[in-house]
C-alpha positions as CSV (number, residue, x, y, z in Angstrom):
1,M,5.1,70.2,-135.7
2,S,3.5,72.7,-138.0
3,G,2.2,75.9,-136.5
4,S,-0.9,75.9,-138.6
5,A,-4.3,77.1,-137.3
6,S,-5.5,73.4,-137.5
7,T,-2.7,72.3,-135.3
8,R,-3.3,75.0,-132.7
9,R,-6.9,74.2,-132.6
10,T,-6.1,70.6,-132.1
11,L,-3.7,71.3,-129.2
12,L,-6.3,73.6,-127.6
13,A,-9.0,71.0,-127.9
14,G,-6.6,68.4,-126.3
15,V,-5.9,70.7,-123.3
16,L,-9.5,71.5,-122.8
17,H,-10.2,67.7,-123.0
18,I,-7.6,67.0,-120.4
19,L,-9.0,69.8,-118.0
20,L,-12.5,68.3,-118.5
21,V,-11.3,64.6,-117.8
22,W,-9.6,65.7,-114.5
23,T,-12.5,67.9,-113.5
24,M,-14.7,65.0,-113.8
25,V,-12.2,62.7,-112.1
26,F,-12.2,65.1,-108.9
27,L,-16.0,65.4,-109.0
28,I,-16.5,61.7,-109.2
29,I,-14.0,61.1,-106.4
30,E,-15.8,63.7,-104.1
31,D,-19.2,62.3,-105.0
32,N,-18.1,58.7,-104.2
33,Y,-16.8,59.8,-100.9
34,G,-19.9,61.3,-99.9
35,R,-21.8,58.2,-101.0
36,A,-19.5,55.9,-99.2
37,V,-19.8,57.9,-96.0
38,E,-23.7,58.1,-96.3
39,S,-23.9,54.4,-97.1
40,W,-21.9,53.4,-94.1
41,K,-23.7,55.8,-91.9
42,T,-26.9,54.0,-92.7
43,S,-25.4,50.6,-92.2
44,A,-23.8,51.8,-88.8
45,E,-27.2,53.1,-87.6
46,N,-28.8,49.7,-88.4
47,I,-26.0,47.8,-86.7
48,A,-26.3,50.0,-83.6
49,L,-30.1,49.5,-83.6
50,A,-29.7,45.7,-83.8
51,V,-26.9,45.7,-81.1
52,A,-29.0,47.9,-78.8
53,A,-32.0,45.6,-79.4
54,H,-29.7,42.6,-78.4
55,A,-28.4,44.4,-75.3
56,A,-31.8,45.4,-74.0
57,Q,-33.3,42.0,-74.7
58,T,-30.5,40.2,-72.7
59,Q,-30.5,42.6,-69.9
60,G,-34.4,42.6,-69.8
61,A,-34.3,38.8,-69.5
62,A,-31.7,39.2,-66.6
63,D,-34.0,41.8,-64.8
64,L,-37.0,39.4,-65.1
65,V,-34.9,36.8,-63.2
66,V,-34.1,39.6,-60.6
67,K,-37.8,40.5,-60.3
68,S,-38.8,36.9,-59.8
69,M,-36.4,36.7,-56.9
70,V,-37.9,39.9,-55.4
71,D,-41.3,38.1,-55.8
72,W,-40.1,35.0,-53.9
73,I,-38.9,37.2,-50.9
74,A,-42.2,39.1,-50.9
75,E,-44.1,35.8,-50.6
76,E,-42.1,34.8,-47.4
77,R,-43.2,38.0,-45.7
78,I,-39.7,38.6,-44.2
79,E,-39.5,41.4,-41.6
80,T,-36.0,41.2,-40.2
81,E,-32.5,40.9,-41.5
82,H,-32.0,37.8,-39.3
83,Q,-35.0,36.1,-40.7
84,F,-33.8,37.2,-44.2
85,R,-30.5,35.4,-43.8
86,Q,-32.2,32.2,-42.4
87,V,-35.0,31.8,-45.0
88,M,-33.0,33.0,-48.1
89,G,-30.1,30.8,-47.4
90,E,-32.2,27.7,-47.8
91,K,-31.4,25.2,-50.6
92,R,-34.7,25.7,-52.2
93,F,-33.9,29.1,-53.3
94,Y,-30.5,27.8,-54.5
95,D,-32.2,25.4,-56.7
96,A,-34.8,27.9,-57.8
97,M,-32.1,30.5,-58.8
98,R,-30.4,27.7,-60.7
99,D,-33.5,26.8,-62.7
100,R,-34.2,30.6,-63.5
101,I,-30.8,31.1,-65.1
102,L,-30.7,27.9,-66.8
103,G,-30.6,28.5,-70.6
104,Q,-29.6,32.1,-70.3
105,P,-25.9,32.2,-71.3
106,Q,-25.5,35.9,-70.5
107,I,-26.1,35.3,-66.8
108,G,-23.1,34.0,-65.0
109,I,-24.3,34.0,-61.4
110,A,-27.5,34.9,-59.4
111,L,-26.9,35.8,-55.7
112,I,-28.8,36.9,-52.5
113,V,-26.9,39.3,-50.3
114,A,-27.6,40.3,-46.7
115,A,-27.7,43.9,-45.7
116,N,-24.1,44.0,-44.4
117,G,-22.7,42.5,-47.7
118,D,-22.6,38.8,-46.7
119,V,-23.5,36.4,-49.5
120,V,-26.2,34.2,-48.2
121,N,-27.1,32.2,-51.4
122,A,-25.5,32.0,-54.7
123,T,-25.8,29.8,-57.8
124,R,-22.1,29.0,-57.7
125,A,-22.2,26.3,-55.0
126,W,-24.5,25.4,-52.0
127,P,-23.9,26.2,-49.3
128,P,-22.1,29.4,-50.4
129,A,-18.6,30.3,-49.3
130,A,-18.3,32.9,-46.7
131,V,-17.9,36.0,-48.9
132,N,-18.5,39.6,-48.2
133,V,-19.2,42.1,-51.0
134,A,-19.9,45.3,-49.1
135,Q,-17.0,47.0,-50.6
136,R,-17.8,46.1,-54.1
137,D,-19.3,48.6,-56.6
138,S,-22.3,46.4,-57.5
139,F,-23.4,46.2,-53.8
140,R,-22.9,50.0,-53.1
141,I,-24.9,51.0,-56.0
142,A,-27.6,48.5,-55.4
143,I,-28.4,49.9,-51.9
144,E,-28.7,53.5,-53.2
145,P,-32.2,54.9,-53.9
146,G,-33.8,53.4,-57.1
147,A,-35.7,50.4,-58.2
148,M,-33.0,48.8,-60.4
149,A,-29.3,49.3,-60.2
150,L,-26.7,48.7,-63.0
151,S,-23.1,48.1,-61.7
152,G,-19.9,48.7,-63.5
153,T,-17.9,45.6,-64.7
154,S,-15.4,44.0,-62.4
155,T,-13.5,40.7,-62.4
156,G,-15.1,37.8,-60.4
157,V,-13.1,36.7,-57.4
158,I,-13.3,33.0,-58.0
159,T,-14.0,32.6,-61.6
160,G,-12.0,35.6,-63.0
161,H,-14.6,36.4,-65.5
162,P,-15.5,40.1,-66.1
163,R,-19.1,40.8,-65.0
164,F,-21.5,43.6,-64.5
165,Y,-24.7,43.2,-62.2
166,I,-28.3,44.0,-62.3
167,A,-29.6,44.2,-58.8
168,R,-32.5,45.3,-56.7
169,K,-32.6,46.0,-52.9
170,I,-35.0,44.3,-50.5
171,V,-36.6,46.3,-47.7
172,S,-39.2,45.2,-45.1
173,D,-42.6,46.7,-44.8
174,K,-41.1,49.1,-42.1
175,G,-38.5,50.4,-44.5
176,E,-35.6,48.4,-43.0
177,L,-32.9,47.3,-45.5
178,L,-32.9,43.4,-45.6
179,G,-30.5,42.8,-48.4
180,V,-29.9,42.8,-52.1
181,V,-30.7,40.3,-54.9
182,G,-29.1,40.5,-58.3
183,V,-27.6,38.6,-61.2
184,G,-24.1,38.9,-62.9
185,L,-24.0,39.3,-66.7
186,E,-20.9,37.9,-68.4
187,A,-19.1,40.8,-70.4
188,N,-17.5,38.1,-72.5
189,F,-20.9,37.1,-73.8
190,F,-21.5,40.6,-75.2
191,A,-17.8,40.7,-76.6
192,A,-18.5,37.5,-78.3
193,F,-21.6,38.8,-80.0
194,Y,-19.8,42.0,-81.0
195,N,-17.0,40.1,-82.6
196,R,-19.4,38.4,-84.7
197,V,-20.5,41.7,-86.3
198,A,-18.2,42.5,-89.3
199,L,-17.0,46.0,-89.0
200,G,-13.4,45.8,-90.2
201,P,-10.1,45.6,-88.3
202,D,-10.5,49.1,-86.9
203,G,-14.3,48.9,-86.0
204,S,-15.4,48.5,-82.6
205,L,-18.7,48.0,-80.5
206,A,-19.1,48.7,-76.8
207,L,-21.7,48.8,-74.1
208,F,-21.6,51.7,-71.6
209,R,-23.4,52.8,-68.5
210,N,-25.0,56.2,-68.9
211,D,-22.2,57.7,-66.8
212,G,-19.5,56.5,-69.2
213,T,-18.5,53.4,-67.5
214,L,-17.4,50.8,-69.9
215,L,-19.3,47.5,-69.4
216,A,-18.4,45.4,-72.4
217,T,-16.5,45.6,-75.7
218,N,-15.0,43.7,-78.5
219,L,-11.6,45.4,-78.0
220,P,-9.6,42.9,-75.9
221,D,-7.1,45.5,-74.6
222,Q,-9.6,47.7,-72.7
223,K,-10.0,47.8,-69.1
224,L,-13.7,47.0,-68.4
225,G,-15.3,49.1,-65.5
226,S,-13.2,52.2,-66.5
227,R,-15.1,55.5,-66.7
228,F,-14.6,57.8,-69.7
229,D,-16.0,61.3,-69.4
230,Q,-17.1,63.6,-72.3
231,T,-16.6,61.1,-75.1
232,L,-18.2,61.6,-78.4
233,P,-20.8,58.9,-77.9
234,Q,-21.7,60.3,-74.5
235,R,-22.1,63.8,-75.9
236,L,-24.4,62.4,-78.7
237,I,-26.6,60.7,-76.0
238,E,-26.7,63.9,-73.9
239,T,-27.7,66.0,-77.0
240,G,-30.6,63.8,-78.1
241,E,-28.6,62.3,-81.0
242,S,-29.2,58.7,-80.0
243,G,-29.2,56.5,-83.1
244,N,-27.8,59.0,-85.5
245,A,-24.5,58.4,-87.1
246,V,-21.8,61.1,-87.4
247,L,-18.4,61.2,-89.1
248,A,-15.8,61.9,-86.4
249,R,-12.5,63.5,-87.2
250,G,-9.7,62.4,-85.1
251,S,-9.1,59.3,-83.2
252,F,-12.0,57.3,-81.9
253,P,-12.7,55.9,-79.5
254,S,-10.8,58.0,-77.1
255,Y,-10.0,55.1,-74.8
256,A,-8.6,52.9,-77.8
257,G,-6.5,55.1,-80.0
258,G,-8.0,54.8,-83.6
259,H,-7.7,56.2,-87.0
260,P,-7.9,59.8,-88.5
261,S,-11.7,59.4,-89.1
262,S,-14.5,57.1,-88.1
263,I,-18.4,56.8,-88.4
264,V,-19.7,56.8,-84.8
265,V,-23.2,55.9,-83.6
266,A,-24.5,55.9,-80.0
267,T,-27.8,54.3,-79.4
268,K,-29.6,54.4,-75.9
269,L,-31.0,51.2,-74.5
270,E,-34.8,51.3,-74.0
271,G,-35.5,50.8,-70.2
272,F,-32.0,50.7,-69.0
273,P,-29.4,53.2,-68.1
274,A,-27.0,52.3,-70.7
275,Y,-26.2,52.8,-74.3
276,V,-24.2,51.0,-77.1
277,T,-21.6,52.6,-79.3
278,V,-20.6,51.4,-82.9
279,A,-17.5,52.9,-84.5
280,V,-16.6,52.0,-88.1
281,G,-13.0,52.8,-89.1
282,E,-11.6,53.9,-92.4
283,S,-10.8,50.3,-93.4
284,A,-14.4,49.7,-93.8
285,F,-15.8,52.8,-95.5
286,L,-12.8,54.2,-97.1
287,T,-10.7,51.4,-98.5
288,P,-13.4,50.5,-101.2
289,W,-13.4,54.3,-101.9
290,H,-9.5,54.4,-102.3
291,D,-9.8,51.3,-104.6
292,R,-12.3,53.1,-106.8
293,N,-10.1,56.3,-106.7
294,L,-7.3,54.3,-108.1
295,L,-9.4,53.0,-110.9
296,I,-10.9,56.4,-111.7
297,V,-7.3,58.0,-111.5
298,G,-6.0,55.3,-113.7
299,I,-8.7,56.0,-116.2
300,G,-8.0,59.6,-115.9
301,I,-4.2,59.2,-116.6
302,L,-5.2,56.7,-119.4
303,L,-7.4,59.1,-121.0
304,T,-5.0,61.9,-120.6
305,V,-2.2,59.9,-122.4
306,L,-4.7,58.8,-125.0
307,T,-5.8,62.4,-125.5
308,V,-2.2,63.5,-126.0
309,L,-1.5,60.7,-128.4
310,A,-4.8,61.3,-130.3
311,G,-3.9,65.0,-130.4
312,V,-0.4,64.3,-131.9
313,L,-1.8,61.8,-134.4
314,M,-4.6,64.2,-135.3
315,A,-2.2,67.0,-135.8
316,R,0.0,64.9,-138.0
317,L,-2.9,63.2,-139.9
318,I,-5.5,66.0,-139.9
319,E,-5.0,66.6,-143.5
320,R,-5.5,62.9,-144.5
321,T,-8.8,62.0,-142.9
322,S,-10.3,63.2,-139.7
323,A,-12.8,60.3,-139.7
324,A,-10.0,57.7,-139.7
325,A,-8.3,59.6,-136.9
326,R,-11.6,59.5,-134.9
327,E,-12.2,55.8,-135.4
328,A,-8.7,55.0,-134.2
329,S,-9.3,57.1,-131.1
330,E,-12.4,55.2,-130.4
331,R,-10.8,51.9,-130.6
332,Q,-8.0,52.9,-128.3
333,V,-10.5,54.3,-125.6
334,L,-12.6,51.0,-125.9
335,A,-9.5,48.8,-125.4
336,A,-8.5,51.0,-122.4
337,I,-11.8,50.5,-120.7
338,V,-12.2,46.8,-121.5
339,D,-8.7,45.9,-120.4
340,T,-9.0,47.6,-116.9
341,P,-7.6,45.4,-114.3
342,S,-10.0,46.3,-111.5
343,A,-13.1,45.0,-112.9
344,M,-14.5,42.1,-115.1
345,T,-15.1,43.6,-118.5
346,A,-16.1,42.1,-121.8
347,V,-17.7,42.8,-125.2
348,V,-20.5,40.4,-126.3
349,D,-22.0,40.3,-129.8
350,R,-25.8,39.8,-130.7
351,H,-25.4,36.0,-130.5
352,G,-24.3,36.0,-126.9
353,K,-20.6,35.3,-127.9
354,V,-17.8,37.0,-125.8
355,V,-15.6,38.6,-128.5
356,H,-13.2,40.4,-126.1
357,A,-12.6,40.1,-122.5
358,N,-10.0,41.3,-119.9
359,S,-7.7,39.0,-117.9
360,L,-10.1,39.1,-114.7
361,F,-13.1,38.1,-116.7
362,R,-11.1,35.2,-118.3
363,R,-9.8,34.1,-114.9
364,L,-13.3,33.8,-113.4
365,L,-15.5,32.8,-116.3
366,G,-13.1,31.3,-118.9
367,T,-13.3,27.5,-119.4
368,G,-10.7,25.0,-120.5
369,P,-7.0,25.1,-120.2
370,D,-6.6,28.2,-122.2
371,R,-9.4,29.9,-120.3
372,A,-11.6,30.5,-123.4
373,V,-14.4,32.9,-123.0
374,A,-16.4,32.8,-126.2
375,D,-19.1,30.6,-124.7
376,A,-18.7,31.9,-121.2
377,L,-22.3,33.0,-121.0
378,F,-23.5,29.5,-121.8
379,N,-21.4,27.8,-118.9
380,P,-23.7,25.5,-116.9
381,A,-22.1,26.7,-113.7
382,L,-23.4,30.2,-114.3
383,E,-26.7,31.0,-112.6
384,G,-29.2,33.6,-113.5
385,V,-27.9,34.2,-117.0
386,E,-31.3,34.4,-118.7
387,P,-31.9,38.1,-118.0
388,L,-28.6,38.8,-119.6
389,L,-29.4,37.0,-122.8
390,T,-32.8,38.7,-122.7
391,F,-31.1,42.0,-122.6
392,I,-28.7,41.1,-125.4
393,N,-31.6,40.3,-127.7
394,G,-33.8,43.4,-126.6
395,K,-33.6,47.1,-127.1
396,V,-33.2,48.5,-123.5
397,P,-30.0,50.7,-123.5
398,T,-28.7,49.8,-120.0
399,A,-29.4,47.3,-117.2
400,E,-27.9,45.8,-114.0
401,I,-28.0,42.1,-113.4
402,N,-26.7,39.6,-110.7
403,L,-25.1,36.3,-111.6
404,G,-24.0,33.4,-109.5
405,L,-20.9,31.2,-110.4
406,L,-21.1,27.8,-108.8
407,Q,-17.6,26.7,-107.8
408,P,-16.2,23.4,-106.3
409,G,-17.4,22.8,-102.8
410,D,-20.8,24.1,-103.5
411,R,-19.5,27.7,-103.0
412,T,-21.2,30.4,-105.1
413,R,-19.6,33.7,-106.2
414,R,-21.9,36.7,-106.4
415,L,-21.2,38.7,-109.5
416,R,-22.9,42.0,-110.5
417,F,-22.7,43.4,-114.0
418,S,-23.6,46.8,-115.6
419,L,-24.8,46.5,-119.1
420,S,-24.8,49.0,-122.0
421,R,-25.5,48.7,-125.6
422,Q,-22.9,50.2,-128.0
423,S,-22.2,50.2,-131.6
424,L,-18.4,49.5,-132.1
425,P,-16.4,49.9,-135.4
426,D,-15.3,46.3,-135.5
427,S,-18.1,44.3,-133.8
428,G,-21.1,46.4,-134.8
429,E,-24.0,46.5,-132.3
430,S,-22.6,44.9,-129.2
431,V,-23.1,44.8,-125.4
432,I,-20.5,46.1,-122.9
433,L,-20.3,44.0,-119.6
434,V,-18.5,45.8,-116.6
435,G,-18.7,43.6,-113.4
436,H,-17.5,43.2,-109.9
437,D,-17.3,40.3,-107.5
438,E,-19.6,41.1,-104.5
439,T,-19.5,37.7,-102.8
440,L,-18.1,39.3,-99.6
441,R,-20.7,42.1,-99.4
442,H,-23.4,39.5,-99.9
443,Q,-22.1,37.3,-97.0
444,A,-21.8,40.5,-94.8
445,E,-25.5,41.4,-95.5
446,R,-26.5,37.7,-94.5
447,A,-24.7,38.1,-91.2
448,I,-26.4,41.4,-90.4
449,A,-29.8,39.9,-91.2
450,L,-29.3,37.3,-88.3
451,S,-30.1,40.1,-85.7
452,G,-33.6,40.3,-87.0
453,K,-34.3,37.2,-84.8
454,L,-33.6,39.4,-81.8
455,V,-36.1,42.1,-82.9
456,T,-38.9,39.5,-83.7
457,L,-38.3,37.9,-80.3
458,G,-38.7,41.3,-78.6
459,E,-42.1,41.8,-80.3
460,I,-43.7,38.9,-78.8
461,T,-42.6,39.4,-75.1
462,T,-45.9,41.2,-74.2
463,G,-47.9,38.2,-75.6
464,I,-45.8,35.7,-73.6
465,A,-46.3,37.7,-70.4
466,H,-50.1,37.7,-70.9
467,E,-50.1,33.9,-71.7
468,L,-48.3,33.1,-68.5
469,S,-50.5,35.4,-66.3
470,Q,-53.7,33.5,-67.1
471,P,-52.5,30.0,-65.8
472,L,-50.9,31.7,-62.8
473,N,-54.2,33.3,-61.8
474,V,-56.0,29.9,-62.2
475,I,-53.5,28.2,-60.1
476,R,-53.8,30.8,-57.4
477,M,-57.6,30.6,-57.3
478,A,-57.5,26.7,-57.1
479,A,-55.0,26.9,-54.3
480,Q,-57.1,29.5,-52.4
481,N,-60.2,27.3,-52.7
482,A,-58.2,24.2,-51.5
483,L,-56.8,26.2,-48.5
484,A,-60.3,27.4,-47.6
485,E,-61.6,23.8,-47.4
486,A,-58.4,22.7,-45.5
487,E,-58.9,25.2,-42.7
488,S,-60.8,24.3,-39.5
489,E,-64.6,25.0,-39.6
490,L,-65.9,28.3,-38.0
491,P,-66.5,28.3,-34.3
492,A,-70.1,27.4,-33.1
493,A,-72.6,30.1,-32.7
494,A,-72.9,31.6,-29.3
495,A,-75.6,29.9,-27.2
496,G,-79.1,31.7,-27.6
497,D,-78.0,33.6,-30.7
498,E,-80.9,32.7,-33.0
499,D,-79.6,34.9,-35.8
500,A,-76.2,33.2,-36.3
501,E,-75.8,31.4,-39.5
502,E,-75.5,27.7,-39.6
503,P,-71.9,26.5,-39.8
504,I,-70.9,25.0,-43.2
505,P,-70.7,21.2,-42.6
506,A,-67.2,19.8,-42.9
507,M,-66.3,17.5,-45.7
508,S,-65.7,14.0,-45.2
509,D,-62.2,12.5,-45.8
510,A,-63.4,11.0,-49.0
511,E,-65.1,14.2,-50.2
512,F,-62.1,16.2,-49.2
513,R,-59.8,13.9,-51.1
514,D,-61.9,14.1,-54.2
515,F,-62.1,18.0,-53.9
516,A,-58.4,18.3,-53.4
517,A,-57.6,15.9,-56.3
518,A,-59.8,18.1,-58.7
519,K,-58.1,21.2,-57.5
520,L,-54.6,19.6,-57.8
521,T,-55.3,18.3,-61.3
522,R,-56.5,21.7,-62.4
523,I,-53.3,23.3,-61.0
524,M,-51.1,20.6,-62.8
525,A,-52.9,21.3,-66.2
526,Q,-52.2,25.1,-65.7
527,V,-48.6,24.5,-64.8
528,D,-48.3,22.4,-68.0
529,R,-49.9,25.2,-69.9
530,A,-47.4,27.6,-68.6
531,A,-44.5,25.3,-69.1
532,A,-45.5,24.9,-72.8
533,V,-45.5,28.6,-73.2
534,I,-42.1,28.9,-71.6
535,S,-40.7,26.0,-73.7
536,R,-41.9,27.7,-76.9
537,M,-40.2,30.9,-75.9
538,R,-37.0,29.2,-75.2
539,I,-37.0,27.2,-78.5
540,F,-37.9,30.4,-80.4
541,S,-35.1,32.5,-78.9
542,R,-32.1,30.5,-80.0
543,S,-31.0,28.5,-83.1
544,T,-31.9,24.8,-82.9
545,R,-29.0,22.5,-82.3
546,E,-30.6,19.3,-83.4
547,G,-31.1,17.8,-86.9
548,P,-34.2,18.3,-89.0
549,R,-37.3,16.5,-87.5
550,P,-40.8,15.7,-88.9
551,F,-43.5,18.1,-87.6
552,D,-46.9,19.2,-88.7
553,L,-46.9,22.6,-90.4
554,R,-50.3,23.2,-88.7
555,D,-48.5,23.0,-85.3
556,A,-46.0,25.7,-86.5
557,C,-49.0,27.9,-87.5
558,L,-50.6,27.4,-84.2
559,G,-47.4,28.2,-82.3
560,A,-47.0,31.5,-84.2
561,I,-50.7,32.5,-83.8
562,A,-50.3,31.9,-80.0
563,L,-47.2,34.0,-79.8
564,M,-48.8,36.9,-81.7
565,G,-52.1,36.5,-80.0
566,Q,-51.7,39.1,-77.3
567,P,-50.2,41.9,-79.7
568,Y,-53.2,41.3,-82.0
569,R,-55.7,41.7,-79.2
570,T,-54.0,44.9,-78.0
571,A,-54.2,46.3,-81.5
572,G,-57.9,45.4,-81.8
573,I,-57.2,42.9,-84.7
574,V,-59.2,39.7,-85.1
575,L,-56.8,36.8,-85.9
576,R,-58.6,34.0,-87.6
577,H,-57.3,30.6,-88.8
578,E,-58.5,27.7,-90.9
579,L,-55.9,25.0,-90.9
580,G,-57.9,21.9,-92.0
581,E,-58.0,18.4,-90.7
582,E,-55.3,16.8,-93.0
583,P,-51.9,16.5,-91.3
584,L,-49.3,18.6,-93.2
585,V,-46.0,16.8,-92.2
586,V,-42.7,18.3,-93.3
587,V,-39.1,17.4,-92.1
588,G,-37.1,20.3,-90.7
589,H,-36.7,22.8,-87.9
590,Q,-40.2,24.0,-86.5
591,P,-38.8,27.0,-84.5
592,L,-37.3,28.5,-87.7
593,I,-40.7,28.1,-89.6
594,E,-42.4,29.6,-86.6
595,Q,-40.0,32.6,-86.7
596,A,-40.9,33.2,-90.4
597,L,-44.6,33.1,-89.6
598,V,-44.2,35.5,-86.6
599,A,-42.4,38.0,-88.9
600,V,-45.1,37.9,-91.6
601,L,-47.8,38.1,-88.9
602,G,-46.1,40.9,-87.3
603,N,-46.0,42.8,-90.7
604,A,-49.6,42.4,-91.1
605,R,-50.2,43.7,-87.4
606,D,-48.1,46.8,-88.3
607,A,-50.0,47.5,-91.6
608,L,-53.3,47.3,-89.9
609,G,-52.3,49.1,-86.8
610,D,-51.6,52.2,-88.9
611,T,-55.1,52.4,-90.2
612,A,-58.3,53.8,-88.5
613,Q,-60.7,51.2,-89.8
614,S,-62.7,49.3,-87.2
615,D,-62.9,45.8,-88.8
616,K,-59.3,44.7,-88.7
617,V,-58.9,41.0,-89.7
618,V,-56.1,38.7,-90.6
619,D,-56.8,35.2,-91.8
620,V,-54.4,32.3,-91.8
621,S,-55.1,29.2,-93.8
622,A,-53.0,26.0,-94.5
623,G,-53.4,23.2,-97.0
624,R,-51.9,21.3,-99.9
625,S,-51.8,22.9,-103.3
626,A,-52.6,21.1,-106.6
627,D,-48.9,20.4,-107.2
628,G,-48.4,18.7,-103.9
629,H,-46.7,21.5,-102.0
630,L,-47.6,22.6,-98.5
631,R,-49.1,26.2,-98.5
632,V,-49.8,28.8,-95.8
633,R,-51.6,32.0,-96.7
634,I,-51.7,35.0,-94.5
635,A,-54.2,37.6,-95.8
636,D,-55.3,41.0,-94.1
637,N,-57.8,43.6,-95.0
638,G,-55.4,46.5,-94.6
639,P,-54.2,49.1,-97.1
640,G,-52.2,46.7,-99.1
641,V,-48.7,47.1,-100.6
642,P,-48.2,50.0,-103.0
643,E,-47.2,48.9,-106.5
644,E,-43.9,50.9,-106.5
645,I,-42.5,49.1,-103.4
646,R,-43.8,45.6,-104.1
647,E,-40.4,44.4,-105.5
648,R,-38.4,45.9,-102.5
649,I,-40.3,44.7,-99.4
650,F,-38.1,41.6,-99.0
651,E,-34.9,43.6,-99.1
652,P,-32.9,43.9,-95.8
653,F,-33.3,47.2,-94.1
654,F,-36.2,48.5,-96.3
655,T,-39.0,49.8,-94.3
656,T,-41.8,52.4,-94.9
657,K,-41.9,53.4,-91.2
658,P,-40.1,56.4,-89.9
659,E,-36.6,56.1,-89.0
660,G,-35.9,54.5,-85.6
661,Q,-39.3,52.7,-85.4
662,A,-38.3,49.6,-87.5
663,T,-35.2,47.8,-88.6
664,G,-36.6,46.4,-92.0
665,L,-35.3,43.0,-91.2
666,G,-38.5,41.0,-90.4
667,L,-39.7,40.2,-93.9
668,A,-36.1,39.8,-95.1
669,V,-35.3,37.3,-92.4
670,A,-38.4,35.4,-93.1
671,Y,-37.7,35.3,-96.8
672,G,-34.1,33.9,-96.1
673,I,-35.4,31.3,-93.8
674,L,-37.9,29.9,-96.2
675,R,-35.5,30.2,-99.2
676,D,-32.9,28.1,-97.3
677,A,-35.6,25.7,-96.3
678,G,-36.2,25.0,-100.2
679,G,-39.4,26.9,-100.1
680,S,-40.5,30.5,-101.0
681,L,-42.2,33.5,-99.6
682,T,-44.2,35.7,-102.1
683,L,-46.5,38.6,-102.1
684,E,-49.6,37.6,-104.1
685,P,-51.7,39.9,-106.3
686,S,-54.8,41.1,-104.4
687,G,-57.6,43.6,-104.9
688,A,-57.5,44.8,-101.3
689,G,-55.3,44.2,-98.4
690,A,-52.0,42.1,-98.7
691,I,-51.7,38.3,-99.2
692,F,-48.4,36.6,-98.3
693,Q,-48.1,32.9,-99.5
694,I,-45.5,30.5,-98.1
695,D,-44.8,27.3,-100.1
696,L,-42.7,24.3,-98.8
697,P,-42.1,21.1,-100.6
698,D,-43.8,17.9,-99.1
699,N,-41.7,15.7,-96.8
700,M,-38.5,17.7,-97.3
701,S,-35.7,19.1,-95.0
702,C,-37.0,22.5,-94.1
703,G,-33.8,24.5,-94.0
704,S,-30.5,24.3,-92.3
705,Q,-30.0,26.4,-89.2
706,V,-29.8,30.1,-90.0
């Protein structure tokens, strides 16, 4: 090779180019690492928030059962342990406990225990077996000072199931310990829920008591009930870092081995002495980073080889024509990028024809026995291609689009492409497509969005409690009135006492029967009212198991309005509705549509709750549109939705509230429910406030179970 100045300059330029390439490779790798960690930190915090909400909700429901048992005992006015054993051992309390835990799969048993540890009543069987639990951790903790006790996890003597208990002690008016009431929560119920959260093969979720006692986990080889001191999650809770994700170096969790690094979150449960932990292992947040690194390093090696080859060619041909040498180098670089095996890449001309594609693009989008790709963008199985064709015919330099590829069995692949406009030597002005298959990520996001149901359910708990308190007060007043009439009349006034009041004449039997019938009828009406509230709560709190059924959309609106009534009154918001007289019958699952309506109403309440205005109003209207669709409009007079975020409000985990105050799942879950029902949820243009519109086809199947 000649040692001329031109050759030396060419070699120097090649060396500098190689250094620049590898500098960029290492900078991109480092930047991708930081992005991968931060992205998964956010995801882990959101998962921990949802899991903590689930744990608090299920334990809160169990504690309500325990409180109701305490109320039963208080009504009996028991003073001694002997009386406690006799009364609480009756079958009516066995039946009452069975009814209270019915429909709550997290509760395995409810029981009443005497002061010496003897079980006097339990939902396992009646009469209960002669069992003494005085030596068990759950009993010893329950009789210690404090309103509510949370025990460690232990294995049931009869069932063999691991359980931990929420218990409360019972004392007489004189301070004598009468006994303990409690419920046992199934650790396997929590483990099953944790296993449904996709965190990768080395991820883990766990529920701990505040002292580090392991209550439940999705790791099958861990001994439940064991206590772990000074673990990383416990330190996070103690230092006020609840809900914040950290990157832990070294194995985690300390009780389960682990990998060199993990993303760890510990979130404290509101109202309970417990916290949940989420650990995301390297397989979840570093494997994609490693895969991208291979691609980046491969491109770096390829560019290095190409740089060397180009330098040699340029050194030999520099005296012929520098322009030809640059053109050849451009063709080689383009071929290297398009033919990369880790992404779907293609070159498309101005007419939408694919003029070049790599093997992965051909395998997914090619048609016919030879996998031809020239007309791949016009394949009927390809959904959402219109924005791509618009970009090809436009002037915008870059864009990102999502496509759906319908495959046999009604399965759809989710493909995401990056587009850039380039002028190529052979093809002229063309569009470069670089895409990835994001089907798995899309499925994972849908699975996480399911926990939004638990968040929405927690928001309406206050309203349900208020709705139940009103019929209970009416029942008590009616019973007191009937009792007053049933008691014997007052003794006659003393002889000669002229100031004594005339005694109230006693009712005749016929009058008393009429009076008692009226009071009992009122009591039955209020019991039906309370039962309806409880029934709606049960339906709303779990997925429907029956097929689609006809229902009136107005009933779904009234159900959602009833559930949100108390939160609205507390926030000082007037909730008005105009549902019309015409039946709006659809076929589907009413609880799912109610859940979507509650999510939109909750969003309106939050928007108005942040304002200082005095006239806070939300209007709900329902009717039939001109095209025959059934339509519900929810309008508020709040600050409205800023223009810059209108397109993002239905994205999962997007929220404008401060960190830790919202999950950003409400509107996303409502959007998914209505989309799966064949309908839509849109934010309509408005001059003031926000207007959300729900459209459902007439007489259709409103969604499969979500």
